[in-house]
C-alpha positions in Angstrom: 157.4 89.9 42.3 156.2 87.8 45.3 153.0 89.0 47.2 153.6 89.5 50.6 150.9 89.2 53.2 151.9 90.2 56.7 151.3 87.6 59.4 148.2 88.3 61.6 149.7 86.4 64.7 153.0 85.1 66.0 152.0 81.5 65.9 151.3 81.5 62.2 154.4 83.5 61.7 156.7 81.1 63.6 154.9 78.0 61.7 155.5 79.6 58.4 159.1 80.6 59.1 160.3 77.4 60.8 159.6 75.7 57.6 162.3 73.2 57.0 164.0 75.1 54.2 164.2 73.8 50.8 164.3 70.1 49.8 168.2 70.0 49.7 168.6 71.6 53.0 169.1 68.2 54.9 170.6 69.9 58.1 167.3 72.0 58.8 164.2 70.5 60.2 160.7 72.0 60.2 159.1 72.9 63.7 162.4 72.5 65.4 161.9 75.8 67.3 164.8 77.4 65.4 164.6 79.4 62.3 167.7 79.2 60.2 169.0 81.0 57.3 167.7 78.4 55.1 164.2 78.6 56.4 164.0 82.3 56.2 165.4 82.4 52.6 162.6 80.0 51.5 160.0 82.1 53.1 161.5 85.2 51.5 161.8 83.7 48.2 165.5 84.4 48.0 168.4 82.1 48.2 171.4 84.1 50.0 170.5 87.7 50.1 170.6 88.6 53.9 169.3 92.0 53.3 166.3 90.9 51.4 165.7 88.2 53.8 165.5 90.6 56.6 163.4 93.3 54.6 161.1 90.3 53.8 160.9 89.3 57.7 160.2 93.0 58.8 157.5 93.4 56.4 155.9 90.0 57.2 155.8 91.0 60.9 154.9 94.6 60.5 151.4 94.2 61.8 152.3 92.3 64.8 153.1 94.1 68.2 156.6 94.6 69.4 156.3 91.6 72.0 155.4 89.1 69.4 158.2 90.5 67.0 160.6 90.2 69.7 159.3 86.5 70.4 159.8 85.8 66.6 163.5 87.2 66.6 164.1 85.0 69.7 163.4 81.8 67.4 166.4 82.7 64.9 169.3 80.6 65.0 172.5 82.0 66.4 173.9 82.9 63.0 171.0 84.7 62.0 170.7 86.7 65.2 174.2 87.9 64.6 173.3 88.8 60.9 170.1 90.7 62.1 172.6 93.1 63.9 174.1 94.0 60.6 171.1 93.7 57.9 167.9 94.4 60.0 166.4 97.6 58.6 166.3 100.7 60.7 162.9 102.5 61.1 163.0 106.2 61.4 159.9 108.7 61.7 159.9 111.4 59.2 161.7 113.8 61.7 164.3 111.4 62.5 164.9 110.6 58.8 165.7 114.3 58.0 168.5 114.2 60.7 169.6 110.4 60.7 168.9 109.4 57.1 171.7 109.5 54.4 170.3 110.4 51.0 172.3 109.0 47.8 174.1 106.3 49.5 172.9 102.9 47.9 174.5 100.8 50.7 172.3 102.3 53.3 169.3 102.2 51.5 168.5 98.6 52.5 169.8 99.0 56.1 168.1 102.1 56.7 164.5 101.7 55.4 162.4 104.9 56.0 158.9 104.0 57.1 156.2 106.5 57.1 153.2 105.7 59.6 
């Protein structure tokens, strides 16, 4: 398992996520201002699992403020922005989890992560 240390500021997060992908990702460029799926998968340490990529992203930016997180999501490629709508985890407070959360559903586990502050 890879140790995940949350980013402390937006600039470092964008620099780490806009990384050019793996050596065989010829169509991605580092520091081009757009975070592609290949770049996010490299940072997350996965190959094509979008759910894990977005769980990694949410955990990696968890210590940033909402404005910084929004700015990072603006750097995602158009296809990743579409995938974020489907795969980005939903955050529930304990009270919301009791009413909105669905127990015993494997499919919703990754899409609805319950975070307790």
